C-alpha positions as CSV (number, residue, x, y, z in Angstrom):
1,M,31.6,-3.2,4.6
2,G,29.5,-4.8,1.6
3,V,27.6,-6.9,4.3
4,W,27.1,-4.4,6.7
5,R,25.2,-2.1,3.9
6,L,23.4,-5.1,3.0
7,I,22.0,-5.6,6.5
8,L,21.4,-2.0,6.7
9,A,19.3,-2.1,3.2
10,W,17.4,-5.0,4.6
11,M,16.6,-2.8,7.6
12,V,15.1,-0.1,5.5
13,I,13.1,-2.8,3.4
14,A,11.8,-4.0,6.9
15,C,10.8,-0.6,8.1
16,H,8.4,-0.4,5.2
17,T,6.6,-3.3,5.9
18,K,3.2,-2.7,7.9
19,G,3.7,-3.2,11.6
20,Y,7.2,-3.1,11.8
21,Q,7.4,0.6,13.1
22,E,5.6,-0.6,16.3
23,L,8.1,-3.1,17.4
24,F,10.8,-0.1,18.1
25,S,10.6,3.0,20.1
26,V,13.3,4.5,17.9
27,D,13.1,5.2,14.0
28,V,15.5,2.2,12.8
29,G,14.9,2.9,9.3
30,A,16.2,6.4,9.4
31,I,19.2,5.3,11.3
32,A,19.8,2.5,8.7
33,V,19.5,5.2,5.8
34,S,21.8,7.4,7.4
35,K,24.3,4.6,8.2
36,F,24.1,3.2,4.7
37,F,24.6,6.8,2.9
38,F,27.5,7.5,5.3
39,I,29.3,4.1,4.6
40,S,28.7,4.6,1.0
41,G,30.1,7.8,1.1
42,F,33.5,6.3,1.8
43,L,33.0,3.5,-0.7
44,M,32.0,5.5,-3.7
45,P,35.0,7.6,-3.9
46,L,37.2,4.7,-3.4
47,A,35.4,2.7,-6.2
48,Y,36.1,5.8,-8.4
49,Q,39.5,6.0,-7.3
50,T,40.5,2.3,-7.9
51,H,38.6,1.9,-11.2
52,Y,37.9,5.1,-12.8
53,Q,40.5,7.8,-12.2
54,K,43.0,6.4,-14.4
55,N,40.7,7.4,-17.4
56,G,40.7,11.1,-16.7
57,F,38.1,13.1,-14.8
58,L,35.4,13.3,-17.6
59,K,35.6,10.0,-19.1
60,G,36.3,8.4,-15.5
61,C,33.0,10.2,-14.2
62,G,31.2,8.9,-17.4
63,R,32.1,5.2,-17.1
64,F,31.4,5.5,-13.2
65,Y,28.0,6.8,-13.6
66,I,27.1,4.5,-16.4
67,N,28.2,1.6,-14.5
68,R,26.1,2.6,-11.6
69,L,23.0,3.0,-13.9
70,L,23.6,-0.4,-15.3
71,R,23.9,-2.1,-12.0
72,I,20.9,-0.5,-10.4
73,Y,18.3,0.1,-13.0
74,P,18.0,-3.6,-14.9
75,I,17.3,-5.2,-11.3
76,Y,15.2,-2.5,-10.0
77,W,12.9,-2.7,-13.4
78,A,13.0,-6.6,-13.2
79,S,11.4,-6.5,-9.6
80,L,9.1,-3.6,-10.5
81,L,7.9,-5.9,-13.6
82,C,7.6,-8.8,-10.9
83,V,5.1,-6.9,-8.6
84,L,3.3,-5.7,-11.7
85,G,3.0,-9.3,-12.5
86,L,1.8,-10.1,-9.2
87,Y,-0.7,-7.5,-9.6
88,L,-2.1,-8.6,-13.0
89,G,-2.3,-12.2,-11.7
90,S,-4.3,-11.0,-8.7
91,Y,-6.6,-9.1,-11.0
92,I,-6.9,-12.3,-13.4
93,L,-7.7,-14.7,-10.5
94,H,-9.8,-12.3,-8.3
95,G,-11.2,-9.9,-10.6
96,Y,-10.0,-7.0,-8.7
97,I,-6.9,-5.4,-7.3
98,K,-7.4,-4.0,-3.5
99,V,-5.0,-1.2,-4.2
100,G,-6.1,1.4,-6.7
101,L,-3.0,2.6,-8.6
102,D,-3.2,4.6,-11.7
103,F,-0.9,4.7,-14.8
104,T,1.1,7.7,-13.4
105,T,2.0,5.8,-10.1
106,Y,3.5,3.0,-12.3
107,I,5.5,5.3,-14.5
108,Q,6.7,7.5,-11.4
109,N,8.0,4.1,-9.9
110,F,9.4,2.7,-13.3
111,L,11.4,5.9,-13.9
112,L,12.1,6.6,-10.1
113,I,10.6,10.0,-10.4
114,G,8.2,10.3,-7.6
115,L,9.7,7.9,-5.5
116,N,6.2,7.0,-3.9
117,Q,6.9,3.4,-3.3
118,S,5.2,4.0,0.3
119,T,1.7,3.8,-1.5
120,L,2.4,0.6,-3.4
121,G,0.7,-2.3,-1.4
122,G,-1.2,0.0,0.9
123,V,2.1,0.4,2.9
124,S,2.5,3.6,4.8
C-alpha cells in the first residue's frame, strides 16, 4: 500500500509539471489524488488503532496528530527552504528572479495556509 501511495503522490507532482497535462486526455492528477485519499482513509484509522488507541481516546488522538505533524512539517519546511535557496541563488547569480513572489506567498506556503503552490515557479 505504501508503494502504491508513493506512485500516486509522484503522479500528482508530475501533474503540476508544465506540459504534463497535454500528455493525457483524462485528468490523471485528480484520479491520483482521489485514490491516494481513498487508500489513506483505510491506513490512517489502522495506524491509529494499532499504535495509539491503547492510550485512550484523547491522549491517543493527541499523540497521533503530533506524530503526523512531526512527520510532515519538517520535511516540507526543509524542501521549501531548498526552493527558497534556489531562488536566492538565482537572484545572486543573475540579479533577478523570473517569478515575482511577494512575502505573503512565502508565508502562506511556509504555514500551508493558502496552498497556492501552483503559482510557485510559474506552473499553473
